[in-house]
C-alpha positions in Angstrom: 9.0 7.5 25.6 6.1 9.9 25.1 2.4 9.6 25.5 1.9 8.6 21.9 5.1 7.0 20.8 7.7 4.6 22.3 11.1 4.6 21.3 12.9 1.1 20.7 16.5 0.3 19.6 16.5 -2.5 16.9 19.0 -5.3 16.5 21.2 -3.1 14.1 21.4 -0.4 16.7 18.8 1.9 14.9 16.2 3.8 17.0 12.8 3.1 15.9 9.5 4.6 17.0 6.3 2.5 17.9 3.0 4.1 18.5 1.6 3.7 22.0 -2.0 2.6 22.7 -2.8 6.4 22.6 -0.9 6.6 19.5 -2.7 3.7 18.0 -6.0 5.1 18.8 -5.1 8.4 17.2 -4.1 6.6 14.0 -7.4 4.4 14.0 -9.3 7.7 14.3 -7.3 9.2 11.3 -8.4 6.0 9.2 -12.0 6.6 10.1 -11.8 10.3 9.3 -10.3 9.8 6.1 -12.9 7.2 5.1 -15.8 9.4 6.1 -14.2 12.5 4.4 -13.9 10.3 1.1 -17.6 9.6 1.5 -18.4 13.2 2.3 -16.4 14.4 -0.8 -17.3 11.9 -3.3 -20.8 11.5 -2.2 -21.6 14.7 -3.6 -20.7 14.2 -7.3 -20.0 10.6 -7.5 -22.8 9.0 -5.5 -20.4 7.3 -3.2 -23.0 5.2 -1.4 -22.8 3.2 1.7 -22.6 0.1 -0.6 -19.4 1.6 -1.9 -18.1 2.2 1.3 -18.7 -1.2 2.3 -16.8 -2.5 -0.8 -13.9 -0.3 0.0 -13.8 -1.2 3.7 -14.1 -5.0 2.5 -10.9 -4.4 0.1 -9.1 -2.6 2.9 -9.7 -5.4 5.4 -8.7 -7.9 2.7 -5.5 -6.2 1.8 -4.7 -5.9 5.7 -5.3 -9.6 6.3 -3.3 -10.9 3.1 -0.5 -8.4 4.1 0.1 -10.9 7.0 0.5 -13.9 4.6 4.3 -13.4 3.7 5.3 -15.8 1.1 8.9 -14.2 1.1 10.2 -12.1 3.8 13.1 -9.7 3.2 15.7 -9.3 5.7 15.5 -5.3 5.8 11.8 -5.1 5.4 9.2 -5.8 2.6 7.7 -9.1 1.6 5.9 -10.9 -1.0 2.4 -11.2 0.1 -0.7 -12.9 -1.1 -1.9 -10.3 -3.1 -2.2 -7.6 -0.8 -1.4 -4.6 -3.2 -4.3 -5.9 -5.6 -7.0 -5.6 -3.1 -6.0 -2.0 -2.4 -5.6 -1.2 -6.0 -9.2 -2.6 -6.8 -10.8 0.5 -5.2 -9.2 2.8 -7.6 -10.2 0.5 -10.4 -13.7 0.5 -9.1 -14.4 4.1 -8.2 -11.5 6.3 -9.6 -8.4 7.9 -8.5 -9.7 10.1 -5.5 -11.1 7.1 -3.8 -8.3 5.0 -4.6 -5.7 7.4 -3.2 -7.6 7.8 -0.2 -8.1 3.9 0.5 -4.3 3.8 -0.2 -3.6 6.2 2.5 -5.8 4.6 5.0 -3.9 1.3 4.4 -0.8 3.0 4.7 -1.7 4.1 8.2 -3.0 0.5 9.1 0.5 -0.9 8.0 2.0 1.8 10.4 -0.3 0.4 13.0 0.4 -3.3 12.5 4.1 -3.4 11.5 6.0 -0.1 12.3 9.6 0.4 11.3 10.1 4.3 12.0 13.5 6.0 12.2 12.3 9.5 11.3 9.3 11.6 10.2 10.4 11.7 6.6 11.1 8.1 6.4 7.8 7.5 7.8 6.0 9.7 5.4 7.6 8.1 2.5 7.4 4.4 3.5 4.1 4.3 4.9 2.1 7.4 3.7 3.2 8.2 0.0 4.2 4.5 -0.9 0.9 3.0 0.0 -1.2 5.9 -1.3 0.5 5.4 -4.5 -1.5 2.1 -4.9 -4.6 4.3 -5.4 -3.0 5.4 -9.0 -4.8 2.3 -10.3 -7.8 4.8 -10.6 -6.2 6.5 -13.6 -7.4 3.6 -15.6 -10.9 3.4 -13.9 -12.4 4.0 -17.4 -10.1 1.9 -19.6 -11.9 -0.1 -22.1 -9.2 -3.2 -22.1 -7.1 -4.5 -19.3 -8.0 -1.6 -17.1 -7.1 -3.6 -13.9 -3.9 -4.7 -15.2 -2.7 -1.4 -16.3 -4.0 0.3 -13.0 -2.2 -2.3 -11.0 1.1 -2.2 -12.8 0.9 1.8 -12.3 0.0 1.3 -8.6 3.0 -0.9 -8.0 5.3 1.2 -9.9 4.1 4.1 -7.8 5.0 2.2 -4.7 8.3 0.9 -5.9 9.5 4.6 -6.6 8.7 5.6 -3.1 10.3 2.3 -1.8 13.6 3.0 -3.9 13.8 6.5 -2.6 13.5 5.4 1.0 15.9 2.7 0.6 18.5 4.8 -1.1 18.2 7.9 1.3 17.5 6.0 4.7 19.0 2.6 4.3 21.6 3.1 1.7 24.3 2.8 4.2 23.7 -0.9 4.4 24.7 -1.4 0.6 28.3 -2.5 1.4 27.1 -5.4 3.6 25.4 -6.8 0.6 28.2 -6.3 -1.8 26.9 -3.0 -3.5 29.0 0.1 -3.9 26.0 2.3 -4.5 23.1 2.7 -2.2 20.9 3.6 -5.2 21.7 0.4 -6.9 21.2 -1.5 -3.7 17.6 0.1 -3.3 16.7 -0.4 -6.8 17.5 -4.2 -6.6 16.5 -4.9 -3.2 12.9 -3.3 -3.6 12.3 -5.0 -7.1 13.1 -8.3 -5.5 9.8 -8.4 -3.5 7.6 -5.7 -5.2 8.4 -7.1 -8.8 7.9 -10.8 -7.8 4.4 -10.1 -6.2 3.6 -7.6 -9.1 4.5 -10.3 -11.8 2.6 -13.1 -10.1 -0.4 -11.0 -9.8 -0.4 -9.8 -13.3 -0.2 -13.5 -14.5 -2.9 -14.4 -12.4 -5.3 -11.5 -13.6 -4.6 -12.4 -17.4 -6.2 -15.8 -16.6 -9.6 -15.7 -18.3 -11.6 -17.1 -15.1 -10.1 -14.4 -13.0 -10.6 -11.7 -15.5 -14.2 -12.4 -15.8 -14.7 -12.5 -12.1 -12.9 -9.2 -11.7 -15.3 -7.7 -14.3 -18.1 -9.0 -12.5 -17.0 -7.6 -9.1 -16.6 -4.4 -10.7 -20.1 -4.3 -12.0 -21.4 -5.4 -8.6 -19.4 -2.8 -6.8 -20.6 0.1 -9.1 -24.2 -1.0 -9.3 
């Protein structure tokens, strides 16, 4: 045990690392700094106003709250949630790639605070930093004329999926045999698509509904006004 991190042995015998109270305070401070840094950087050229910061914070809060609503919970981590990835991807759709990536990064830190499963620093970076930051890739379609949110959301989920597959293959591939797979890579590909693919597909179907599409367009105009 250290001042910032506690070590815990889980039911599979793996050593995981859980932040202490001091560690949680540091992580929360990082989130605040990242958001303020985003305001400072993008405020110069993109008019990242207090209103836009409020919309970003609201999306971050909704994404965090809905991540607790787990429709399907996978045995080795990961879950189908109540549209949690969509709320984070919305920021990129509203404001562009930079704010989207920063929001995804802050969301990843929050997930590490709320539900940590850390066996090493590289695994932590891939699972919590890179994977969730990738949700900000939705910002690549901020100026898309048609179906920008759907395109951005699909890219965001694919980005997170790539990092999830890498993590599952490198750090958890040894469990492939327990599930009937001879290849750790194939195991990770299938395992991660079971929850990310299901949530992604359901969300895309909902986004194609005319009332939802109109509502999302209205919210974007409101967020950018």
